C-alpha positions as CSV (number, residue, x, y, z in Angstrom):
1,X,88.2,107.0,171.2
2,X,89.1,109.1,174.3
3,X,90.6,112.5,174.2
4,X,94.2,112.7,175.6
5,X,95.0,115.2,178.4
6,X,98.2,116.1,180.2
7,X,97.8,113.4,182.8
8,X,97.7,110.7,180.1
9,X,100.1,107.7,180.6
10,X,102.0,107.5,177.3
11,X,104.9,105.1,177.1
12,X,107.5,103.7,174.8
13,X,107.4,99.9,173.9
14,X,110.1,99.4,176.6
15,X,107.9,101.1,179.3
16,X,109.7,104.5,179.4
17,X,107.5,107.4,180.4
18,X,106.7,110.1,177.8
19,X,106.6,113.6,179.4
20,X,103.4,115.3,178.2
21,X,103.7,119.1,177.7
22,X,100.6,120.8,176.3
23,X,100.9,123.8,173.9
24,X,97.4,125.1,174.6
25,X,95.9,125.8,178.0
26,X,92.4,127.2,177.4
27,X,90.5,124.0,176.7
28,X,90.7,121.3,179.3
29,X,89.0,118.2,180.9
30,X,88.8,118.4,184.7
31,X,91.4,121.1,184.8
32,X,94.0,119.3,182.6
33,X,94.8,120.7,179.2
34,X,93.8,118.6,176.1
35,X,96.8,117.7,173.9
36,X,96.7,118.9,170.3
37,X,98.7,118.4,167.1
38,X,102.1,118.1,167.6
39,X,102.2,118.1,171.4
40,X,103.3,114.4,171.5
41,X,106.2,115.0,169.2
42,X,109.7,115.8,170.4
43,X,108.9,115.0,174.0
44,X,111.4,113.6,176.5
45,X,111.1,110.0,177.5
46,X,112.2,109.1,181.1
47,X,113.3,105.8,182.6
48,X,113.5,103.7,179.4
49,X,115.2,100.5,180.5
50,X,116.5,99.6,177.0
51,X,120.1,100.0,178.0
52,X,123.1,98.0,176.8
53,X,126.4,97.9,174.9
54,X,124.7,98.2,171.5
55,X,121.3,99.6,172.6
56,X,120.1,103.1,172.9
57,X,117.3,103.9,175.3
58,X,114.3,105.9,174.1
59,X,114.9,109.5,175.1
60,X,112.7,111.4,172.7
61,X,109.4,110.9,170.7
62,X,109.4,111.4,167.0
63,X,106.5,112.1,164.6
64,X,103.0,110.8,165.1
65,X,101.7,108.2,162.6
66,X,98.2,107.9,164.0
67,X,96.0,109.5,166.7
68,X,95.2,113.0,165.5
69,X,91.5,113.7,165.0
70,X,90.5,114.4,161.4
71,X,87.6,116.7,162.4
72,X,87.9,118.0,166.0
73,X,90.2,120.9,166.4
74,X,91.2,123.5,169.0
75,X,92.4,126.8,167.5
76,X,92.9,125.0,164.2
77,X,95.0,122.1,165.6
78,X,93.7,118.5,165.7
79,X,93.1,117.0,169.2
80,X,95.1,113.9,170.2
81,X,93.1,110.7,170.8
82,X,94.0,107.5,172.6
83,X,94.8,105.8,169.3
84,X,98.1,107.7,169.4
85,X,101.0,105.9,167.8
86,X,104.4,107.2,166.9
87,X,108.1,106.2,166.9
88,X,110.9,107.0,169.4
89,X,114.6,107.5,168.9
90,X,115.4,104.2,170.7
91,X,117.1,101.1,169.4
92,X,116.3,99.5,166.9
93,X,115.7,102.7,164.9
94,X,112.3,102.9,163.2
95,X,110.8,100.1,165.2
96,X,110.1,101.3,168.7
97,X,106.7,102.9,169.2
98,X,105.1,105.1,171.9
99,X,101.4,104.6,172.7
100,X,98.8,105.5,175.2
101,X,98.4,103.3,178.2
102,X,95.7,105.5,179.8
103,X,94.2,108.7,178.3
104,X,94.2,110.6,181.6
105,X,90.5,110.7,181.8
106,X,87.7,108.2,181.2
107,X,84.6,110.1,180.1
108,X,85.2,112.4,177.1
109,X,85.1,110.5,173.8
110,X,85.0,111.3,170.1
111,X,83.9,109.4,167.1
112,X,85.6,109.8,163.8
113,X,83.5,110.1,160.7
């Protein structure tokens, strides 16, 4: 599993772009901060095309279900891995996920025990 950094491509199921915003800036990969526990949550989603009379586009990420390391931490907070999976606030509620398309880097990996 790859570590996620600020340049990661994270998208909703409709292809909207999640805006990464790291909360820590002292550990990085190639000059880009590593995302940690709860960095992916509550983030804006731009350009979600799920628009219609009875449809709400994804505008914000909700809680993470999967993707936090169980053993690697930065300042006590779990790092985020490319297995990231969580829900958005888009239509149909409770069914639209956001996931990693590309982790932003291709050489730093972790193994879970």
